[in-house]
C-alpha positions as a Markdown table, in Angstrom:
| # | Residue | x | y | z |
|---|---|---|---|---|
| 1 | Unk | 6.0 | -14.7 | 32.8 |
| 2 | Unk | 2.4 | -15.0 | 31.5 |
| 3 | Unk | 1.8 | -11.3 | 32.0 |
| 4 | Unk | 4.9 | -10.6 | 29.8 |
| 5 | Unk | 3.7 | -13.0 | 27.1 |
| 6 | Unk | 0.2 | -11.5 | 27.1 |
| 7 | Unk | 1.6 | -8.0 | 26.7 |
| 8 | Unk | 4.0 | -9.1 | 24.0 |
| 9 | Unk | 1.2 | -10.7 | 22.0 |
| 10 | Unk | -0.9 | -7.5 | 22.3 |
| 11 | Unk | 1.9 | -5.4 | 21.0 |
| 12 | Unk | 2.6 | -7.8 | 18.2 |
| 13 | Unk | -1.1 | -7.9 | 17.3 |
| 14 | Unk | -1.3 | -4.1 | 17.1 |
| 15 | Unk | 1.9 | -4.1 | 14.9 |
| 16 | Unk | 0.5 | -6.7 | 12.5 |
| 17 | Unk | -2.9 | -4.9 | 12.3 |
| 18 | Unk | -1.1 | -1.6 | 11.6 |
| 19 | Unk | 1.0 | -3.2 | 8.8 |
| 20 | Unk | -2.2 | -4.7 | 7.3 |
| 21 | Unk | -3.9 | -1.3 | 7.4 |
| 22 | Unk | -1.0 | 0.4 | 5.8 |
| 23 | Unk | -1.0 | -2.2 | 3.0 |
| 24 | Unk | -4.8 | -1.7 | 2.6 |
| 25 | Unk | -4.2 | 2.1 | 2.1 |
| 26 | Unk | -1.7 | 1.3 | -0.6 |
| 27 | Unk | -4.2 | -1.0 | -2.3 |
| 28 | Unk | -6.9 | 1.6 | -2.1 |
| 29 | Unk | -4.6 | 4.3 | -3.5 |
| 30 | Unk | -3.8 | 1.9 | -6.3 |
| 31 | Unk | -7.5 | 1.7 | -7.2 |
| 32 | Unk | -7.6 | 5.5 | -7.1 |
| 33 | Unk | -4.5 | 5.8 | -9.3 |
| 34 | Unk | -5.9 | 3.2 | -11.8 |
| 35 | Unk | -9.1 | 5.2 | -12.1 |
| 36 | Unk | -7.2 | 8.5 | -12.5 |
| 37 | Unk | -4.8 | 7.1 | -15.1 |
| 38 | Unk | -7.6 | 5.2 | -17.0 |
| 39 | Unk | -6.1 | 1.8 | -16.5 |
| 40 | Unk | -8.3 | -1.0 | -17.8 |
| 41 | Unk | -6.5 | -4.1 | -16.4 |
| 42 | Unk | -4.5 | -3.0 | -13.4 |
| 43 | Unk | -5.9 | -2.1 | -10.0 |
| 44 | Unk | -4.6 | -2.1 | -6.4 |
| 45 | Unk | -1.0 | -2.8 | -5.9 |
| 46 | Unk | -0.6 | -3.9 | -9.5 |
| 47 | Unk | -1.6 | -0.4 | -10.6 |
| 48 | Unk | 1.1 | 1.1 | -8.4 |
| 49 | Unk | 3.7 | -1.2 | -10.1 |
| 50 | Unk | 2.4 | -0.5 | -13.5 |
| 51 | Unk | 2.5 | 3.3 | -12.9 |
| 52 | Unk | 6.2 | 3.0 | -11.9 |
| 53 | Unk | 7.0 | 1.0 | -15.0 |
| 54 | Unk | 5.3 | 3.6 | -17.2 |
| 55 | Unk | 6.7 | 6.7 | -15.4 |
| 56 | Unk | 10.2 | 5.6 | -14.8 |
| 57 | Unk | 10.7 | 2.9 | -17.5 |
| 58 | Unk | 11.6 | 0.4 | -14.8 |
| 59 | Unk | 11.3 | -3.2 | -15.6 |
| 60 | Unk | 8.4 | -5.2 | -14.0 |
| 61 | Unk | 11.1 | -7.3 | -12.2 |
| 62 | Unk | 12.4 | -4.1 | -10.6 |
| 63 | Unk | 9.0 | -2.8 | -9.4 |
| 64 | Unk | 7.9 | -6.2 | -8.2 |
| 65 | Unk | 11.0 | -6.4 | -6.0 |
| 66 | Unk | 10.0 | -3.3 | -4.1 |
| 67 | Unk | 8.8 | -3.7 | -0.6 |
| 68 | Unk | 5.7 | -2.1 | 0.8 |
| 69 | Unk | 7.9 | 0.3 | 2.6 |
| 70 | Unk | 9.5 | 1.2 | -0.7 |
| 71 | Unk | 6.1 | 1.8 | -2.3 |
| 72 | Unk | 4.9 | 4.0 | 0.6 |
| 73 | Unk | 8.1 | 6.0 | 0.2 |
| 74 | Unk | 7.8 | 6.3 | -3.6 |
| 75 | Unk | 4.1 | 7.3 | -3.4 |
| 76 | Unk | 4.2 | 9.5 | -0.3 |
| 77 | Unk | 4.1 | 12.8 | -2.2 |
| 78 | Unk | 1.2 | 11.6 | -4.5 |
| 79 | Unk | -0.7 | 10.2 | -1.5 |
| 80 | Unk | -0.3 | 13.5 | 0.4 |
| 81 | Unk | -3.8 | 14.9 | 1.0 |
| 82 | Unk | -5.4 | 11.7 | -0.4 |
| 83 | Unk | -7.9 | 10.0 | 1.9 |
| 84 | Unk | -9.7 | 6.7 | 1.8 |
| 85 | Unk | -13.0 | 7.0 | 0.0 |
| 86 | Unk | -16.1 | 6.6 | 2.1 |
| 87 | Unk | -16.9 | 3.2 | 0.7 |
| 88 | Unk | -13.4 | 1.9 | 1.7 |
| 89 | Unk | -13.7 | 2.9 | 5.4 |
| 90 | Unk | -15.1 | 0.6 | 8.2 |
């Protein structure tokens, strides 16, 4: 039983780390988008939300209700070819 528990925890840890890294990429892309769009106040995930409000005229409540999976889907085309800047990598 201990062996199964150990393996389960290893898998769960890898999953959580991958989810965190995925969110980090969204945050970094948000910084990139804020710079590209000339935002003065919004960075990171907030910049992604602000962009959707401006582009699609969605309400803040609508964009703040989006999951991270929704954001990855909505920004997949814009993130295509984009890579983390050197200073954002380990």
